N, C-alpha and C positions, 0 to 999 in steps of 0.2 A: 486394677480391681477385677475380681472374679466376675465373669460375664453372666453367671447365673445369680449373682447377688441381687435380691429383690430391691435393695435400696437404689440400684442403678436405674430401675424403672421410675422410681420417685424423682430422681435427678432429671431424667428426660422429660417426665410429665410437667414438672415445675418449670423447666426451661421453655417448653413449648407453650405453656399457659402464661407465664409471667416474664419470660426472658431473663430469668435470674439463674445464675450458675455458680456453684461452689467449685472454683477452679482448682482448689487444693485436692479435690477428690477426682480429678480428671487429668488425662494426658494433655499437655499444653497444645499439641498440634490438633487434637480432636476438639478441644474447647474453642480454639481459634476458628476451626472449620464450622462449628455450630453457629457461632456468631455471624460468620459470613453468610451461611445459609439463611439465617433469619433475616439478615439485612437484604438479601436478594429475593426474599419472599418465596423461598422454596417451600412447598407444601409438606409438612412433616407427616401428614396422614396419607401420603401417597408414596412417591418414590419409584413407581414403575417407569420403565423406559418409554419415552414419548417420541423422540426423533429416531426413527429406524429407516435406514436407507433401503430403497427398493433395490432389487437384484442388479439392474444395470449400473446404478450409482455405486453399489457396494463393489461390483467388479472393477469399476473405474478407480475407486479408492484403493483397492488391492493392487491394481496396476501401478498406481503412484507410489505405493510402498513395497514394490516387488523386491527391492534389494533387502529390506528388512525381513520380509517373509522368506526369501531364499536363504539368508544367513541364519535366521532363527529356527526354521522348521526342523532341521536335524536335532537341535537341542530340545525343542518342544516334544519331538517324538520320543526321545530318550526319557524325558521327564514323565511322559504319559505312562511309560512302563513302570516307572518308580511309584506313581500314584494310582496304578490301576486297581489296587485292592481297597482303595478309599473312595468315599462318595464325594469326589472332588471334580472340579472343572478347571482346565488349564486355558488361559486366555492370553492373546496378544493384542495390544491396543496401539493405535497410531498416535502421533503427537497431539492430535486434536481431540482425542478421547473416544474415537470410534473403534468398536471391537472388530478386528479383522479376522480373528480365529477364536473359536470356542469349541472345545471338545473334552469329553470326559464321561463319567459315570452316567448311565441312562436315567436313573432316578433323579440325580442331581440336575441333569439337563432339563428334565420335565419341570422340576421346581423352578429352575431359572427361567424357563419359557413362560411360566405363569406370571412372572413379574417383568416379562419382556427383556430379560437379561440375555440377549442373543446376539449372534453375529449381525453387524450393521447398526447396532444401537449406539447412541452417544451416551456414555456413562461418566459424566462429569459432575462435579459438585453443584454447578448451576442447574443441571437437569434433574438429578435424583438425590441430591443432598450428600452429606459426608459419606464417603466410601473410599476404600483403599486405592482404587484406580484413579478416581478424580482428585483425591487429596495428594497422592503421589505425583500426579501431573502438575499440581500447583506448587507443591513445596520442593519438588525434584529430589525427594528422599524416599528410601524404602519405608514402608509402614504396614502395620496390621490393624485392621478395623474389625472388631468382633462384636456381634450381637447388637446390644443397645448403644454401642458407641456410634452406630450408624444414625444419621439424623432422621431418616424417613422410615416408616414402619415396614415398607416392602422389603427392606434389607435386614430387618431385625433377626431373621432366622438364619443369617449367614455370617461366616467368618471369611475374611479376605485378606490376603497378603500380597502386596505389590511392590515392585522396584522399577526405577527408571532404567532405560537402556540408552547409552550414548554411543554415537558413531566415532570414527577416527578423528573427526574435527571437534570432538567434545560438544556436538550439537545433539539435542534430544532426538532420538530415533523412534522411541516408543516406550511402552510399559509392558512388563510381563506380570501376570497375576494368577494366583491359585485361590479359588473360592470353593467353599464346602459348607454343608449345613452346620449350624451352631452347636448341635448336640454332639459334634465330633471335636469339641473344643480342646480336649487334652492333647490332640494330635497337632494343634497349631503351634506349639512351642518350637517345632523343628521346621515348620513350613517357611517362615520368613528367611531363615538362613539359607534354605535350599533355593528359594526364589532369587535372593541376592547373588548366590553363586552362579545360578543360571544366567542372570543378567550380565555378570562379569564375563562369563564364557562367551556370550553373544558379542560383547564389546570387543573381546580379543579377536573374534572372527571378523569383525568389521575391519580391524587393522590388517589382518592377513589378506582379506579380500581387496583392500585398497592397494596392497603391494601386487597382488595378482592382476588387478585392473591396469596398473601401470605397466606391468610386463606385457599385457595384451595390447596396450597402446604402442609399445615398442615393436611388437610383432606386426601390428598394422602398418607401422612406418617401414619395416623391412619389406613388406609386400607391395609397396607403392610401385606403380608402373614407370613413373618418371621421377627418379630421386633428385634430378637436377633442377626441377621447378622450385620456385621460392615458397616452400611449404614449411609450416611449423605445426607440431603436434603438442597440444596442451591438455592437461588434466582438467577435471571438473572445476578446480579452483582457479583456472586460468593461468596456471604456471606452466612454463615450457618444459617438456620432457624430451623433445627431439627436434632438431632442425636439419633441413636438407643441406647438401654439400655446398650449394651456391650461397648459403646464408651463414656458413660457419665463421667466416671472417667478421661479418657484421655483428653476429650474435655470439661471439666467443665469450666463454665464462658467464653465459646468461641462463644456463639450465637452472630450474627451480625458481626462477624469477618470473614475475608477472609479465605476460606479453604486452599488456597495456603500458607498462612502465618502460619497456625497452624499445618499443617501436620507433620512438623519436620523431624527427621531422622528415625522415627520408623514406619511411614505409607506411602504407595504409593497408587496412584489411580489405581485400577484394571479395573473399567469400569465407564462410564459416560453416563447416559441415559437422554435425554431431556424430560421434562414434558410440555405438552401443555394445554392451558386454555380450559375448556369445554364451555366457554362463547364466547371469541373472537378468539379462535383457534390459537393464537400466543404462542410462547414458553415463559414459565414463570419461568423456573428453571431447575434444574438437580437432578437426583437421582444418587448419587455417591457411588459406592462400593469400600471400602478400603481394603488394604491387608497389613499385617505386614511385614516389611522387615526382611528377614531371614538371610542375610549375612551383617553384620555391616561394612564389608570392603567396601561394595557398598553403601555408604551413599547417600541418596537423596540430590540433590543439594539445596543450599539455594536460596532465591529469589534474592540475590545480585549476579550479574554476574561479575566475576573478569577477567579483560583483562589486559595482561601484556604490551600492546603497548599503543599508544597515541590515545585517542578517539577524542579529540578536541571538536569543537562545530558545525561541519557541520551536516546538516540533513541527507545527503546521507550516511555518515558513522554511524550515530546514528541508522539508520534503519537497517544497517548490524548487529550491536550489538544486536538490539532487536530480529532479526531473529535468531542469534546465541543463545541468551538466551532461546528462545522458544524451539529450536531443541536440545539443550544440555540436556534437561530433558528427552529426548527420546533416543531410539536406532536407529532412522531412518538413512538411508544412506544419506549422504550429498555430494553434488557436488558444489565445489567452482570455480567460473569463475572470471577472472580478468587478466589484462595485467601483463607482467613480472615486478616484483619489487613492486607490490601492497601489499604484505604481506599475501599471501594465506596460507602459512604454519603457520603463527602466528595466523590466524583465526582458522585453524584446531586445533592447540594446545589449544587455548582458549576454544573451544567446548569440547575437551577432559578434560581439567582441571576443567570444571564446570559440568561435567557429573558424573554419579554414578561410572564410570570407572576411576576416577581421580587417584586412588592409584594403578592402573595397568599400564602396559607398553603403551607408545605411540611410535609407530615404523613408521618412515617416509622413503620413498624410492622414488627417482626421476626416473621414468620409462624411461625418455629420456636420462639419463646419463649412462645407463648400455648397453653394447653391446648386440645386439639382441640374440646372441647365449648363453648368460649367464643369461638373465632375468628370464628364467624358474627356474633355480637352485636358483636364489636369492629370488624369490617369494615363491616357493614351497619346496625348499630344495632338498636334494638327499641322497640316501642310500650309504653305503660303497661300493666302486667298481662300482658305477653307470656309470662312464666313466673314460677315461684315465686322470690322474691328480687329480681325486677326493680324498678328505681327507679320511684317513683310518676310521676315526670315523663318517664319513658322515657329513651332515650340516643341521641345522635347518633353514628352510626358514623364510622369514619375517612374513608370516601369523602365523606360529607356535610361533615365537618370540613374536607376539602381542597378543597371546591368553589371554583372559580376559580383554584386553584393546582395543586400537584403532589402526588401520593401516591407514596410510595416503599415498595414491598413487598419487604422484604429476605427472603432465604431462601424465595423463592416456591415452591421445590420441596417445602416442608414442608406446603403446603396440603392438607388431607385430601380424598380423592376426593369426598365428599358436598358439599363446599363449592365444588369446582371448577366445577360447573354454574352455581351462583349467581354466581360471579366472572365466568365467561364471559359471562353475560347482562349484567352491569354494563358490561363492556368493549365489548360489541356495541351495547347500547341507550343507554349513558351515562345510566342511571337506576337508582335503588336502591329496593328495597322492603324496609323494616325488618322484622325478625322480629315477627310478630304484626300487621303492618300490611297494608293493601290498596292504598292509593294510592301509586304510584311517585313518587319524588322525583328530578327531573332534576339531573344533576351535570355541570359543565364542568371537566374535570380533565385533567391530563397524567399519564400513568402511566409510572413507572420501576420496573423490577423488578431483582432481583439474586439471585445464587446462587453458591455455591462449587463446585457439582457440574455435571455434564454434563446439561443439561435433556433433550436428545434421548435420552440413555440411560434417563432416567426414563420417557420415552414408550415406548421399546422394552420396558421392564420392566412397563409397565401402571400405573405410579404417577402418571403425568400424562397428562391428556387431550390427544390430538394437536391437536384444534381450539383448545384453550387455548394450547398451545405456539405455534401460528402466530399467535395474537393478541398474544402478548407478545414473540415473537422477531422484531421488526421491524427494529430498528437495534441490533445487538450491539456492545458495547465490551468488550474484554478488558483488564483491569488487570494489568500484569505483576507477577510475584512480585518481592520485593526482591532475590533472587539473580539476577534477570534485568536489574536496573538498579542494580548495585552502585556504579557511578560516582556515584550520587546519595547514597550513605551519608554522605559528609562534609557535604553540605548539610543532610541530615536531622538530623545531630548538632548542627550550628550552629543550626538552627531550634529544637531542643529546649532548648539552652542559653540562647538569647535569650528564649524563651517563659517559662522558669523562672528567669530572672535568675541563672544559674549561671556565675560568672566563672572558667571553667577553660579550659585550652588543652591539647588532646590532641596528643601527639607523632606523627610520621609512623609510628613503630613501632606505636603503639596504633591508629591509623587503619587500618593494614594488617591488624592483627589483626581488626578489625571487618569488613574487606573479605573476609577469607578464610573467615569463618563462613558457614554455609549458610542461616541465618535461616528455619527452618520456620514460625515465627510471624509473619514479615514485619515491616512497620513497627511493628505493635503490640508485637512482641517486642523490637525495637530500643529503643523508648521505655521498655519495662519494664526492660531491662538498664540503660539510662542512669539510670532512677529508682532502681534498687537501688544503683548506684555513688554517686549523689548522696546518698542516705540514709546509706549505710555509710561513705563516705570524705569527704564534704563537698567542700571545695576541693582536697583532696589526690588526686592520680592514683595508683591502686594499681599494683603491679607486674604484669607480664604473667601470671605464674601466678595471682595474685589475680584478675586480670580474667577469666581463663579459667573460674575457679570460678563466675563470675556467669552464664555461658552454660549454660542448662539442657541443651542437646543437644550440647555440645562433644565429649564422649567418644564419641558415636555418629556424629560427623561423617563419618568414613571410610566406615562402612557406609551412611550416607545417600547419599553420592555414588554408590556402586555400585548401590544399589537404586532410586534416584530415577527415577520415571516421572511426568511431568506428565499430569494429566487432560486428555484431548483435548477441545478445544472442538467445537462443533457443526460448524463449517466444516472443522476438521481431520478429524473423523470421516467427513464426506462425502467429503473428498479421499482418505482412506485406502480407503474403500469403492470409489471409482472406480478407484483403482490396483489393488486386488485383483481387481475385475471384468475390467479390461483385461489383467492378467497371466494370468488364467484364459482369456480370449478368445484371447490370443496364445501360449498354451501355454508361458508362462514366458519368452518372448522379450522381454528388458528393453528393448533398443534399439527394437523395434517398438512396445512398449507406451508408451514415452516419446514416440515420434513421434506415435502416435495421440492421446495426451493433450496434445500440443503443449507438452511440458515438456522442457527441456534434459536430456540424458542424465546429466550430472553432478548436476543438481538432483534428478533422479529417483532416483539411487543414494542421495543424502543423505536423501531422504524415506523410502526403503525402510528405512534404518537407524533413522531417527527413529520410524517406526511399527512397528519390530521385525518387519519382513516378510522380512529376511535376517539 
């Protein structure tokens, strides 16, 4: 439709007023975007830039995208000459919608500045409504948005043509855009084709630069002082591009393969040093020093993570498994958080079983289930005659029992204050002095802790030492509640039935009933309910009312949904505190607070509601 057609203004006004749109009179992509803008409460009477990065933050973002800028700048400069006779602006945008570069006609730049369409602004559909940059980012296609095709009034005086740019791995690297005043619209017929051609040229440069980066990696290898040391050079994707002489037998025919896949049981990574391009200064690969495994009882784990429980298909739990897979390859201290019944010990065991310590002991202790006066002797052990009633032979504590393997301290927040100093010493020195003993016993252990509460809240309340907190809160993993991964419930039911040889088939109606319940006791409660049904009804499936009677908290489900407030994790509490401090600093200016924290405004509003700040 002609952008000066007055009927287009009527279309826009009616949609803004009533939400009604004659899609036959509109480009499909633009209509789709308008509906999304309305759904996301974008203000059609505004559309000026709101999130604008301060100079230091913009410099940091440019640094993160320096490869894109290095490759694109020569093409942008040539385009600048092509468009110099027009009232246009040429822009380069990163994959998150931030303008990294904006340059062009002075008059057009002043117009753009009036609506805060400047370097550092976030120009997405969520922020300013339908526009070529934001819409191209979302649909990953070239597009022109002209005049009243824009959703918000601030952009009604503009024509914009944008196209996505992909790197050599077909990942989105950014957006290129040409914008100019709407009264130059006859010119726009050729602009989109030019922008697409420029994007394609930049993409070809990405491929050429990738080859040059690989050549630079090989030059780096040739300049190594000791070529006989066990060193591997990998590119950014982790694929091997060069191996030293002493590794060529072990790693023959392994070029272009992933280092992680070929290390096997005989090599471990000793150090990993990034290599930066001398041209665009971005990281182009790694120099990896390998070390032969000396103890074959401590085999390095395979790339396949074995988990004895049910993974299901939820993204929430899949992320937990990914975190477990990463940390299992290390000896880092892990802290697992999650509500009662979510399977924290199962996660701890999975990390142990997939680690190099898998053939050594896994010792679990529930710190909340042991009387306070006995927890010291349970953890650290005692010597003969240490106290009245002590065994004549003494007792090995859990730390010594776990030597060489993993110790799992469940409900770590229940450790009494007088024991926290002794525990801190063990974690620092990796040696244990039994009660009544003098000589320390060295221990080689991996420590995993867990709790259902907010550890940092215990620090604030004075119930947990801060130095102990920082010793155990190294790599946190949050296990989602069952209500946060309800799509896994059918898989959990199937697992229970198979494990207990229970040949029943639940109807969709019954499965839906299980899916609507809030499960305050999580997986443990789910299995308890299934156990009650199996005992009470055998192979017969009860009616819906009978099933509801099996759920302890069914009657309070409505109240639960209203009053439910998840305990904040340590990271969430830190985030909430930062938001409160920034709101105080900006005197309640939400847009400015969001910009200062580099959080999208829509996300900032959502988090304000989540943390009950509005």
